[in-house]
N, C-alpha and C positions, 0 to 999 in steps of 0.2 A: 504494500500500500504506500502511495505517495501522499504527502500532506503538505499544504502550503497555506499561508494566510495572505489575504488580499484586502486592502482598504478601498472601499467603494468611493470613487471620486465624483461620480456623476451627480449633478445637482438634484436630480429627481430620485436618487437612490435606485432601488429595484421596484419601481411601480409595475403595474400590470404589463404595460408595453415592453419595458426593459426586461422584465422577468421572462416574458414570452420570447424576446430576441435571444436571451441567454439560453433558454431551454432549447430553442431551435438549433443552436450551436452544439449543445451538449448531446442532443439526440443523434448527432453524427458520430459520436464516440461509442465504442463497444464497452468501455469500462463502466463500472458502477461509480457514480459520483454523488457524494453527500455534501451538504453545506451545514455548517455549525455556527450559530451565533448565540452567545450567552447560554451555553450548555443545551441549547435546543437544536435538534438535528432534523434536517429535511432531505428527502430524496430530491435531487436537483432536476429530475425529469418530470416532476409533477408540479404544475403551476400553483396549485393551492398550498402545497407544502412550502414552496419557495416564498410565496406571499405571506404565509403565516409567520415568517421570521421578521417581518416588518423592517427590512433593511433600508436604512437611510444613508444619505451622504456622510462620509467619514466613519461609517461603521466598519469594524473589522470582522471579516468572515473567514472561517477555516474551510478549505476544500479538501475532501478526502477522496482520492481517486484510486480505485482498485480494479485490477483485471489484467489480462494478458498484455495489453498495450498501455499500461498505466504510465510508464515513463514518457513515452511520446505524447500521449494524450494530456498528461499533466502539463507538459511544456506548451502544447497547443492551446490549452485552456488559459494558461497564464498570459500568453501572448494576446489571445482574444480579449481577455479582461483588460489588459493594459491599453489596448486600442479603443475599447468601447465603454469602459466603466472606470 
């Protein structure tokens, strides 16, 4: 399992549109991806789970990536986040 922390910089945080865009990217990956904020864990493939984290600008979110391609997909996800959030 690969784990990394990302601070959301987008002014809207992860509202419904942004969460939807993130999930579209995550659905391209074969790995299981979880998001953790304040000890609350969400399956990153399910929009209601992601929205339940109430992620706002400057919030720190842990991403847990596990699977056969976890190294590559973890790096791809970090790059996607840095370009979009």
